[in-house]
C-alpha positions as CSV (number, residue, x, y, z in Angstrom):
1,M,10.8,-72.2,145.8
2,I,8.9,-73.5,142.8
3,A,11.3,-76.3,142.1
4,S,10.7,-77.7,145.6
5,R,6.9,-77.7,145.2
6,V,5.5,-81.2,145.5
7,T,3.2,-82.2,142.7
8,A,2.4,-85.7,143.8
9,L,2.6,-87.9,146.9
10,K,1.8,-91.6,146.7
11,L,2.1,-93.9,149.7
12,H,2.8,-97.5,148.9
13,R,2.0,-99.4,152.1
14,G,2.9,-102.8,150.8
15,S,6.5,-101.8,150.0
16,R,6.6,-99.1,152.8
17,L,7.6,-96.3,150.4
18,L,6.5,-92.7,150.0
19,E,6.9,-91.6,146.4
20,V,7.4,-87.8,146.0
21,A,7.3,-85.9,142.7
22,F,8.4,-82.3,142.4
23,A,7.5,-79.5,140.0
24,D,10.9,-79.7,138.3
25,G,10.3,-83.4,137.4
26,S,12.5,-85.0,140.0
27,R,11.1,-87.9,142.0
28,H,12.2,-89.8,145.1
29,S,11.0,-93.0,146.6
30,L,11.6,-92.7,150.4
31,P,11.3,-95.7,152.7
32,C,9.0,-95.2,155.7
33,E,11.8,-96.3,158.0
34,Y,14.1,-93.6,156.5
35,L,11.4,-91.0,157.0
36,R,10.8,-92.1,160.6
37,V,14.4,-92.1,161.7
38,F,15.0,-88.7,160.0
39,S,11.8,-87.2,161.4
40,P,12.1,-83.4,161.7
41,S,10.3,-83.6,165.2
42,A,11.8,-81.9,168.2
43,E,11.8,-85.3,169.8
44,L,14.6,-86.4,167.5
45,R,16.1,-83.1,166.5
46,G,16.4,-81.6,170.0
47,H,17.9,-78.2,170.3
48,G,20.9,-77.7,168.0
49,L,21.9,-81.3,167.6
50,A,24.3,-81.9,164.7
51,E,22.5,-85.2,164.0
52,P,19.1,-86.5,165.0
53,M,18.8,-88.7,168.0
54,L,19.4,-92.2,167.0
55,V,16.3,-94.5,166.8
56,G,16.6,-98.2,166.1
57,G,14.0,-100.9,165.6
58,K,12.1,-99.2,162.8
59,R,12.8,-101.6,159.9
60,T,9.1,-102.5,159.6
61,V,7.5,-99.1,160.5
62,N,4.8,-97.9,158.1
63,I,2.9,-94.7,157.5
64,E,-0.8,-94.9,158.4
65,R,-1.7,-91.4,157.1
66,V,-0.4,-88.5,155.2
67,E,-2.0,-85.3,156.4
68,P,-1.6,-82.1,154.4
69,V,-0.4,-79.0,156.2
70,G,-1.2,-75.9,154.1
71,N,0.5,-75.8,150.8
72,Y,4.0,-76.4,152.1
73,A,4.2,-79.6,154.1
74,V,2.7,-82.9,155.3
75,R,2.5,-84.6,158.7
76,L,3.2,-88.3,158.5
77,V,1.4,-90.5,161.0
78,F,3.5,-93.6,161.6
79,D,2.1,-96.9,162.8
80,D,4.4,-96.8,165.9
81,G,2.5,-93.8,167.1
82,H,5.0,-91.1,166.0
83,D,3.1,-88.2,164.5
84,T,5.1,-85.0,165.3
85,G,7.2,-83.1,162.9
86,L,6.3,-81.4,159.6
87,Y,7.9,-82.7,156.5
88,T,8.1,-79.5,154.3
89,W,8.5,-79.8,150.6
90,E,12.1,-78.6,151.0
91,L,12.9,-81.2,153.6
92,L,11.4,-84.0,151.5
93,R,13.6,-82.8,148.6
94,E,16.7,-82.8,150.9
95,L,15.9,-86.2,152.3
96,G,15.6,-87.6,148.7
97,Q,18.8,-86.0,147.4
98,D,20.8,-87.0,150.5
99,Q,19.3,-90.4,151.0
100,Q,22.3,-92.5,150.3
101,T,24.7,-90.4,152.4
102,N,22.2,-90.1,155.3
103,W,21.4,-93.8,155.3
104,A,25.1,-94.8,155.3
105,R,25.7,-92.5,158.3
106,Y,22.6,-93.8,160.1
107,E,23.8,-97.4,159.7
108,Q,27.3,-96.4,160.8
109,R,26.0,-94.8,164.0
110,L,23.8,-97.8,164.8
111,A,26.8,-100.1,164.5
112,E,29.1,-97.8,166.5
113,I,26.9,-98.2,169.6
114,G,25.5,-101.7,169.0
115,M,21.9,-100.7,168.1
116,S,19.8,-102.5,165.5
117,R,17.2,-101.6,162.9
118,D,15.3,-104.6,164.2
119,R,15.4,-104.0,168.0
120,D,13.6,-101.0,169.5
121,V,16.2,-100.5,172.2
122,T,17.7,-97.0,172.6
123,K,21.0,-96.9,174.3
124,L,22.0,-93.9,176.4
125,A,24.9,-93.3,174.1
126,A,22.3,-92.5,171.4
127,L,20.8,-89.8,173.5
128,V,24.0,-88.1,174.8
129,K,26.9,-87.5,172.6
130,N,30.1,-88.9,174.0
131,Y,28.4,-90.4,177.1
132,T,30.9,-91.8,179.6
133,P,29.3,-93.8,182.4
134,P,30.3,-92.8,185.9
135,K,33.1,-94.7,187.6
136,P,31.9,-97.0,190.4
137,G,32.8,-96.1,193.9
């Protein structure tokens, strides 16, 4: 789709933002933390998960490199070592358009299970939907 074609990408390391411009003139400033926790990687998306696996402790994550993949995507290399998942032009557009809704849900999910944007501790409840610990005995 022509409208989803990216015409410019600019990484602002100091403010930890990736600015994305599209052929139709729309633009989005996407925080590195947001891009990291909504990574399209199989590591976070799994197989058929309704929502990505919940990842906390990424408030200060940054992008080290943006690597082009053909004419349709980029691979983002984060400073926490995460470098899997291709961010297609369509995905970047969707992340930009849905940023407010996605972010509110992310923060809600963190709060529901006691995780934090500042602590890199993953709770089992973030990995398994509706986890119930076994009863002792």
